[in-house]
N, C-alpha and C positions, 0 to 999 in steps of 0.2 A: 504493500500500500504506500503510495506517494503522498506525503503531507504537502498541502498547498499553502504557501506563505502568502498572506494577503498583500497586494501591492499598494493598497490604500488603507490608512489607519488613523485613528484619533490619537493625538499626542499632546500632553501638557508641554507648554513652551516657556523657556527661561531665556531672557535677553542678556547678552553680554556686551560690554563696551570695550572696544579696542583690543579684543582677544577673539581669535577664531579657533574653534576646536576642529581637529581633523580626525578621520577614522584611524584607529590604531594608536591614538595618543591620549595622554592623560592631562587633567587639569585639577588644580586645587581651587575649590570655591568656598567663599565665606558667605553664608546666607544670613542676612540681617532683617530684611523686610518681612512683615507678618504674612503677607500674601504668599511669598515664596517659601516661607517656613511651612505654611499650610500645604502648599503644593508638594514639597518634599515629603511631608508626613504622609500625604495620600499616596505618593509614589512608593514609599518604603513599605506600605501595606499591600502593594500590588506588584507590578512588574519590575520595579526598581529602575525603570527607563523613562526618559523625558527628552524633549528636543532642546538643543542649545542653538541659539540664533544670534548672530552679531547684529548690533543696532547700527543703522545707517548714520554716519556722522553728520550728514547734512540735515536730515529731517527727524532723526531720532526714532524712526519706525524700524520694526524688525525687517531684516532682509528676507527674501523669499526662500532662500536655500540655507539649510543648516544641517546639523549632525545629531543623530540620536545618540544619547549618552546613557551609560549604565553606571549606577552608583556602586563603586567598588568598596568604599569605606566611608563611614560617617561618624561624627561625634557631636553630641549636644553639650552646650556650655550653660553655666548657671544663669547667664544673662539672656537666655533663650536664643542666642545665636547658634548657628550650626556651621560645621566645617565638613566639606565633602571632598572626596577624591573620586573623580568621574573618568570614565574611559569612553572615547569616541567609538561608535560602532559602524553606522552607515549613514549616508547622506539622504536628505529628503528635500522635497519642494512643498511649500505650504500652498494648498489649493484654496482654502478659505478658513476663516476663524468660525468656530462653532460656539465658543463661549469666551467672554471677556473678563468676568469677575468671579472669584477674587483673583484668578490668574487666567491667562489665555490658554485655550485649547484649540488646536488646529487640526483640520483634516489634511493629511499629508500623503504624498506618494513617494515611494522609495526611488532613488536614482542610482544608476550604474554607469560607468564609463562605456562608451561605444566600443565594440569589439574591433580589432584591427588585425590584419594579416602581416603587417610590417614588423620587422625585427627592431625592437626598441632598445636592445641591450647596448649597442654602440653609443646611443644617445645617453643611456643611463650611466655608462662608464665615464662619459665626458662630464656629466653632472657630478658624479661622485668625486672625480679628480678636482673639480672646482671647489666643492665643499671642503675637501681636505686642504686645499690651498688657503681658503678663507680661515679655517681653524688654525693652520700653521702661522699665518700672518697675524692673526689676532693674538695668538700666544706670544709672538715676538714683540708686538707692541706693548703687551702687559708684562713683559719679562717673566713669563711663566712657562713652565713645561706642561704642555697639554698633549696627552696621547691622542694620536689620530684614531678615529673610529675604525675598528676592523670587523665590525658586525653589521655593516649597513645592509639594508634589505636587498635581496637579490631581485625580486620582482619589480619591474618598472613602476607599476601602480603604487606599491607600498613605498618605494623610494620617493615618488612624487609627493605623497602625503607627508613623509618625514621632512622633506625640504620645505614644504608649505608651513608645517608646524614650527619649524625652526626660525621662521622670519618674524620673530617677535618685534613689536613696534611698527609693523607694516600691515596693519589690519585691513586697510583698503585693498592692498595687493593680495593679501591672504584670501580675502573674500572672492576676488576674481579667480584665484587658483582653485578655490573650493567649488566654484560654480562651473569651471571648465569641464566639459563633457567628454574630452578625449585625453588619454594619458599622454600621448605624444605632444599635444599642444601645451599641456601643463608643464611637461619637462622642458620643452623649448622655451617657454616663458621663464622658468626657473633658471635655465642656462643663461639667459640674458641678465637676469637679476644678479646671479652669483658672479657673473663676469664684471658687472659694474662694481659690486662690493669688493671683489678681489683687486681690481685696478685701483680703487680708492685706498684700500689698505696697503697695497704695495707702494703707493706714492707716499703715504704717511710713514711707512717703515724706512723708505729711502731718506726722507727728511730727518728722521730720528737718527739714522746712522751717520748723517752728515754733521748734525749738531750734538 
């Protein structure tokens, strides 16, 4: 018997500012507002899953595409605040809101990258090398020894999510990467971003060595 996974589902939604969650990666959340403490309480009694959506910096509204998150660990504090560790699972698109208060619930559809017959491993290897260059140059600027990652994802899709998650402080760019529907296009965009970062760091390292 084959179990059919529904492609459309109701999901409680949690807005984040300046942070974008990617599938396969974790975030630490501090829950302060009563409505979201209520939401997390409801979630913990059920599926332990909810939607995490970045807030648009221009209008403050939720973006249309986010990531379903699973609560990995949680802790309640005496001031009624909560702390969660969540893990990103899969992407979704909000079709419509079905409830607004005390927290938003959306009808969502699950998203997957389009399949391709192209070999993406050469592109992945190029992106991996750029990431290692960025880590090496950053360590040199900070006068710290930083071990280069030796367990980077093998699959191009997983690598593209890791790169996206690593671009902290670039939420607008992260959202674009999250919304991209083809792994190749996501990796190509990340290649350009990492090239700019590497060149910027290389110039700073050169100036540091001179002075």
